[in-house]
C-alpha positions in Angstrom: -30.9 -30.1 -6.4 -28.9 -31.8 -9.2 -28.4 -35.5 -9.6 -25.3 -37.0 -8.2 -22.5 -37.4 -10.8 -21.6 -41.0 -11.5 -18.1 -42.0 -10.3 -16.9 -42.5 -13.8 -17.8 -38.9 -14.7 -16.3 -37.6 -11.4 -13.0 -39.2 -12.5 -13.3 -37.6 -15.9 -13.7 -34.2 -14.3 -10.9 -34.4 -11.7 -8.3 -36.0 -13.9 -7.6 -33.0 -16.2 -8.2 -30.7 -13.2 -5.4 -32.5 -11.3 -3.1 -32.1 -14.3 -3.9 -28.4 -14.5 -3.2 -27.9 -10.8 0.2 -29.6 -11.1 1.0 -27.5 -14.2 0.1 -24.3 -12.4 2.0 -25.2 -9.2 5.2 -26.5 -11.0 5.4 -23.6 -13.5 4.9 -20.9 -10.8 7.3 -22.7 -8.5 9.9 -22.6 -11.3 9.4 -18.9 -11.8 9.4 -18.3 -8.1 12.7 -20.1 -7.6 14.4 -18.4 -10.6 13.2 -15.0 -9.5 13.3 -15.5 -5.7 16.7 -17.1 -5.4 18.8 -14.1 -6.6 16.5 -11.8 -4.7 16.9 -13.8 -1.5 20.7 -13.9 -2.0 20.7 -10.1 -2.6 18.6 -9.6 0.5 21.1 -11.7 2.6 24.2 -10.1 1.1 23.0 -6.6 2.0 21.9 -7.6 5.5 24.1 -6.7 8.6 25.5 -10.3 8.5 26.0 -10.3 4.8 29.2 -9.9 2.8 28.2 -6.4 1.5 26.1 -4.8 4.3 23.9 -2.0 3.0 21.3 -1.1 5.6 19.2 1.2 3.6 19.1 -1.1 0.5 18.4 -4.0 2.8 15.5 -2.3 4.4 14.0 -1.3 1.0 14.3 -4.8 -0.4 12.9 -6.3 2.8 10.0 -3.9 2.8 9.2 -4.8 -0.9 9.4 -8.5 -0.2 7.4 -8.4 3.0 4.7 -6.1 1.6 4.3 -8.2 -1.5 4.1 -11.4 0.6 1.4 -9.9 2.8 -1.0 -9.2 0.0 -3.9 -11.7 0.2 -3.7 -13.9 -2.8 -7.4 -13.3 -3.7 -6.7 -9.6 -3.8 -3.5 -10.2 -5.9 -5.5 -12.1 -8.4 -7.7 -9.1 -9.0 -4.9 -6.5 -8.9 -2.8 -8.2 -11.5 -5.7 -9.0 -13.8 -4.6 -6.4 -16.4 -1.0 -7.7 -16.4 -2.3 -11.3 -16.8 -4.4 -10.2 -19.7 -1.5 -8.5 -21.3 0.9 -11.4 -20.9 -1.5 -14.3 -21.5 -4.2 -12.7 -23.7 -6.8 -13.6 -21.1 -7.4 -13.4 -17.4 -8.9 -16.9 -16.8 -7.7 -20.4 -17.1 -4.8 -22.4 -15.7 -2.1 -20.6 -17.8 -3.4 -17.2 -16.8 -3.3 -18.2 -13.1 0.4 -18.8 -13.4 1.0 -15.0 -13.5 -0.4 -14.1 -10.0 0.9 -17.4 -8.7 4.5 -16.6 -9.8 4.2 -13.0 -8.5 3.2 -14.5 -5.1 6.0 -17.1 -5.2 8.9 -14.8 -5.9 8.9 -12.8 -2.7 7.8 -15.8 -0.7 10.8 -17.9 -1.8 13.1 -14.9 -1.6 12.4 -14.6 2.1 12.8 -18.3 2.7 16.1 -18.1 0.8 17.3 -15.2 2.9 16.5 -17.1 6.1 18.2 -20.3 4.9 21.4 -18.4 4.0 21.4 -16.7 7.4 21.6 -20.1 9.1 24.9 -20.9 7.3 27.8 -21.1 9.9 29.6 -17.7 9.8 32.9 -19.4 10.5 32.7 -21.2 7.1 32.0 -18.0 5.3 34.8 -16.2 7.1 37.2 -19.0 6.2 36.3 -18.6 2.6 36.8 -14.8 2.8 40.3 -15.3 4.3 41.3 -17.4 1.3 40.7 -14.5 -1.0 37.7 -16.0 -2.7 35.5 -13.6 -4.6 31.9 -12.8 -3.5 30.3 -14.7 -6.4 32.4 -17.8 -5.6 31.6 -17.6 -1.9 27.9 -17.3 -2.7 27.9 -20.2 -5.1 30.3 -22.6 -3.4 29.8 -21.8 0.3 26.4 -20.1 1.0 24.2 -21.9 -1.5 26.1 -25.2 -1.1 25.8 -25.2 2.7 22.2 -24.1 2.6 21.1 -26.5 -0.2 19.1 -28.8 2.1 17.3 -25.8 3.6 16.7 -24.5 0.1 15.2 -27.7 -1.0 12.9 -27.5 2.0 12.0 -23.9 1.0 11.0 -25.1 -2.5 8.8 -27.7 -0.8 7.2 -25.1 1.4 6.7 -22.8 -1.6 5.0 -25.6 -3.6 2.6 -26.4 -0.7 1.7 -22.7 -0.4 1.1 -22.5 -4.1 -1.3 -25.6 -4.0 -3.5 -23.5 -1.7 -3.2 -20.4 -3.9 -4.0 -22.4 -7.0 -7.1 -23.7 -5.3 -8.1 -20.1 -4.5 -7.5 -19.2 -8.2 -10.3 -21.5 -9.0 -12.7 -19.1 -7.3 -12.4 -16.8 -10.3 -12.1 -19.4 -13.1 -8.4 -20.1 -12.6 -8.8 -23.7 -13.5 -7.6 -26.8 -11.7 -9.0 -28.7 -8.8 -10.1 -25.5 -7.1 -12.4 -24.5 -10.0 -13.7 -28.1 -10.2 -14.5 -28.2 -6.5 -16.3 -24.8 -6.6 -18.0 -24.9 -10.0 -18.8 -28.6 -10.4 -18.9 -29.6 -6.8 -20.1 -26.8 -4.4 -22.2 -24.7 -6.9 -23.7 -27.9 -8.5 -24.5 -29.4 -5.0 -22.4 -32.4 -5.9 -20.6 -33.8 -2.8 -18.8 -36.4 -4.8 -17.0 -33.9 -7.0 -16.4 -31.5 -4.1 -14.9 -34.1 -1.7 -12.8 -35.9 -4.3 -11.4 -32.6 -5.5 -10.5 -31.6 -1.9 -9.0 -35.0 -1.2 -6.9 -34.8 -4.3 -5.6 -31.4 -3.3 -4.5 -33.0 0.0 -2.9 -35.9 -1.7 -1.0 -33.6 -4.0 0.3 -31.6 -1.0 1.2 -34.8 0.8 3.0 -36.3 -2.2 5.0 -33.1 -2.7 5.9 -33.0 1.0 7.2 -36.6 0.8 9.3 -35.9 -2.3 10.7 -32.8 -0.7 11.6 -34.6 2.5 13.3 -37.4 0.5 15.4 -35.0 -1.6 16.3 -33.0 1.5 17.6 -36.1 3.2 19.4 -37.1 0.1 21.1 -33.7 -0.1 22.0 -33.9 3.6 23.6 -37.3 3.1 25.7 -36.1 0.2 26.8 -33.0 2.1 27.8 -35.1 5.1 29.8 -37.5 2.8 31.5 -34.5 1.2 32.5 -33.0 4.6 34.0 -36.3 5.8 
């Protein structure tokens, strides 16, 4: 059994790991939002309650989104290993982990976006249609505008999920706090490193939730002020 790591060395271990985890989560969230938002809008638009109902296309899109979302992340890490190597030049490290994280984030956020848009009051959408507004304008100024608080919440949920996924990525040398907890903590029988890594993952999740809640309330207040 190895000696317990001094607290000063524990901090030296977890500090860069925390930065790596934030890097992985924020970058993959960005890709997830950029890719998932239009996919979610398209999914909603082709639904029975959308502006351009297309049942067959909607079922196909929904199946792709749901099947991709249902793949366990650990399995996804292995499956996209070749793609990760092609894009990043390697299949390990924090940058490489962004590829499977982003692939997991896109359908996840797309489904949350579709659900958020479905909650928009249909009367508001119908009113915009009667004014002769184009579909793009309705999507931008009505659907996305009315659902912005829910979309901010969806971004927060996505980030929280990605924190867990990023920790899993550490199981196969993905970097970040997950790798530190497993390699330097669990495998090295060092409880200090293990527990500090786990606590920091929880703190990151808690902090992101607080920020998301604050932004959601801020957006809600602005929307209320606009509607007065």
